[in-house]
C-alpha positions in Angstrom: 94.9 96.8 71.4 96.7 99.7 73.5 98.5 100.9 70.5 95.6 100.8 68.2 93.7 103.2 70.6 96.8 105.2 71.0 97.1 105.9 67.2 93.6 107.4 67.2 94.4 110.0 70.0 95.3 113.5 69.4 98.8 115.0 70.0 98.0 116.3 73.6 96.4 113.2 74.8 99.2 110.9 73.4 101.8 112.0 76.3 99.1 111.1 78.8 98.3 107.9 77.0 101.9 106.9 76.8 102.5 107.2 80.6 99.2 105.2 81.0 100.5 102.5 78.7 103.9 102.4 80.2 102.1 102.0 83.7 100.2 99.1 82.5 103.2 97.2 80.9 105.4 97.9 84.1 102.5 96.6 86.3 102.3 93.5 84.2 105.9 92.7 84.5 105.9 93.6 88.0 103.1 91.0 88.7 104.5 88.4 86.6 107.9 88.7 88.9 105.4 88.7 91.9 103.8 85.5 90.8 107.0 83.8 90.2 108.6 84.9 93.4 105.5 83.7 95.4 105.8 80.4 93.9 109.7 80.4 94.8 108.8 81.5 98.2 106.0 78.8 98.8 108.1 76.0 97.3 111.3 76.8 99.4 109.5 77.7 102.7 106.5 76.4 104.6 104.5 79.4 104.3 100.6 79.5 104.4 98.9 81.6 101.7 97.1 83.7 104.2 100.2 84.6 105.8 102.2 85.2 102.6 99.2 87.7 101.6 99.3 89.4 104.8 103.0 90.2 104.5 102.4 91.3 100.8 99.8 93.7 102.2 101.8 95.2 104.8 104.6 95.8 102.2 102.2 97.2 99.8 100.7 99.6 102.5 104.3 100.6 103.3 105.1 101.0 99.6 101.9 103.2 99.0 102.5 105.4 101.7 106.1 106.3 100.5 104.7 106.6 96.9 101.8 109.1 98.0 104.2 111.1 99.9 106.5 111.4 97.0 103.8 112.2 94.4 102.1 114.6 96.8 105.4 116.5 97.0 105.5 116.4 93.2 102.1 117.8 92.8 100.9 114.5 91.1 98.6 113.4 93.9 96.5 115.3 96.4 96.6 112.9 99.4 95.1 115.5 102.0 92.1 116.0 99.9 91.6 112.2 99.5 91.9 111.9 103.4 89.5 114.7 103.6 87.0 112.8 101.3 87.2 109.6 103.4 86.5 111.6 106.6 83.5 113.2 105.3 81.9 110.1 103.3 80.7 107.1 105.1 79.8 105.4 101.8 83.4 106.0 100.5 84.8 104.4 103.7 82.3 101.5 103.4 83.3 101.1 99.7 87.0 101.2 100.4 86.8 98.6 103.0 84.8 96.3 100.7 87.6 96.9 98.2 90.2 95.9 100.6 88.3 92.8 101.7 87.8 91.9 97.9 91.4 92.4 97.0 92.5 90.4 100.0 90.2 87.6 99.0 91.4 87.5 95.5 95.1 87.5 96.5 94.6 84.7 99.0 92.8 82.7 96.3 95.6 83.3 93.9 98.2 82.7 96.6 96.4 79.1 97.2 96.2 78.5 93.4 100.1 79.4 93.3 100.6 77.1 96.1 98.8 74.0 95.1 99.6 74.5 91.3 101.9 77.1 89.7 102.2 80.8 88.9 101.4 79.9 85.4 97.9 78.3 86.4 97.5 81.6 88.5 98.1 83.7 85.6 95.7 81.7 83.3 92.8 82.0 85.9 93.5 85.8 86.2 93.2 86.0 82.4 89.8 84.3 82.6 88.7 86.9 85.3 89.5 89.6 82.8 87.3 88.2 80.4 84.6 87.8 82.9 84.7 91.4 84.1 84.6 92.6 80.5 81.4 90.6 80.0 79.9 92.0 83.3 80.7 95.4 82.2 78.9 94.9 79.0 76.0 93.4 80.7 75.7 96.5 83.1 76.2 99.0 80.5 79.4 100.3 81.8 81.3 99.6 78.4 80.4 99.4 74.7 80.9 96.5 72.9 84.0 96.5 70.5 85.0 93.7 67.9 88.6 94.7 68.6 88.3 93.7 72.2 86.3 90.7 71.5 88.9 89.6 69.1 91.7 90.1 71.7 89.8 88.2 74.5 89.1 85.4 71.8 92.7 85.3 71.1 93.7 85.3 74.7 91.1 82.5 75.6 92.2 80.3 72.7 95.9 80.9 73.6 95.2 79.7 77.2 93.4 76.7 76.0 96.2 75.7 73.8 98.8 76.4 76.4 97.0 74.3 78.9 96.7 71.5 76.2 92.9 71.7 76.3 92.9 72.3 72.7 95.6 70.9 70.7 96.9 71.8 67.3 98.9 69.0 65.5 101.7 71.4 64.2 102.2 72.8 67.6 102.7 69.3 69.5 106.2 69.0 70.9 108.5 66.0 70.5 107.9 65.1 74.2 104.3 64.7 73.7 104.5 62.7 70.5 104.3 58.8 70.8 107.6 57.0 70.5 107.7 54.8 67.7 109.1 50.9 67.9 112.7 50.8 66.5 113.2 47.3 65.6 
């Protein structure tokens, strides 16, 4: 879907779109590694989900501080302006606080799913939340309907159902799930 949108852009916007697409792909790869690593840590050590999320939050805060410092020096972020806005807007501070609580709850729930099931189950649930967010955006008028997006979400949802064997396609059945015939 990103590449279809990319092809419709003008030349000057393509360089910015390329950076955005690269960042999205990098984020997905990083998140996949994080989910698998979480599962490994939780299976090897007795770690509570809340403790794991707390440590992830501290590391994230440290990395964000370093990244904002670097991006500010490169002229790609205006950190002092962001701090100024937070100091002068109570609404912004409340919304940031609610956002932090929301992300913490989301991460805690995800870590619990990983601990009790697997990283794959967590990814499956996350895909479902993306579809739900898109539907809310449409209902609130924040996004316009697109058949390309609908097709993408239908493919993702159907693939998830097939992967979790909720929907079975006879051609895709593995040999281990096939019944063994009596050899006499």
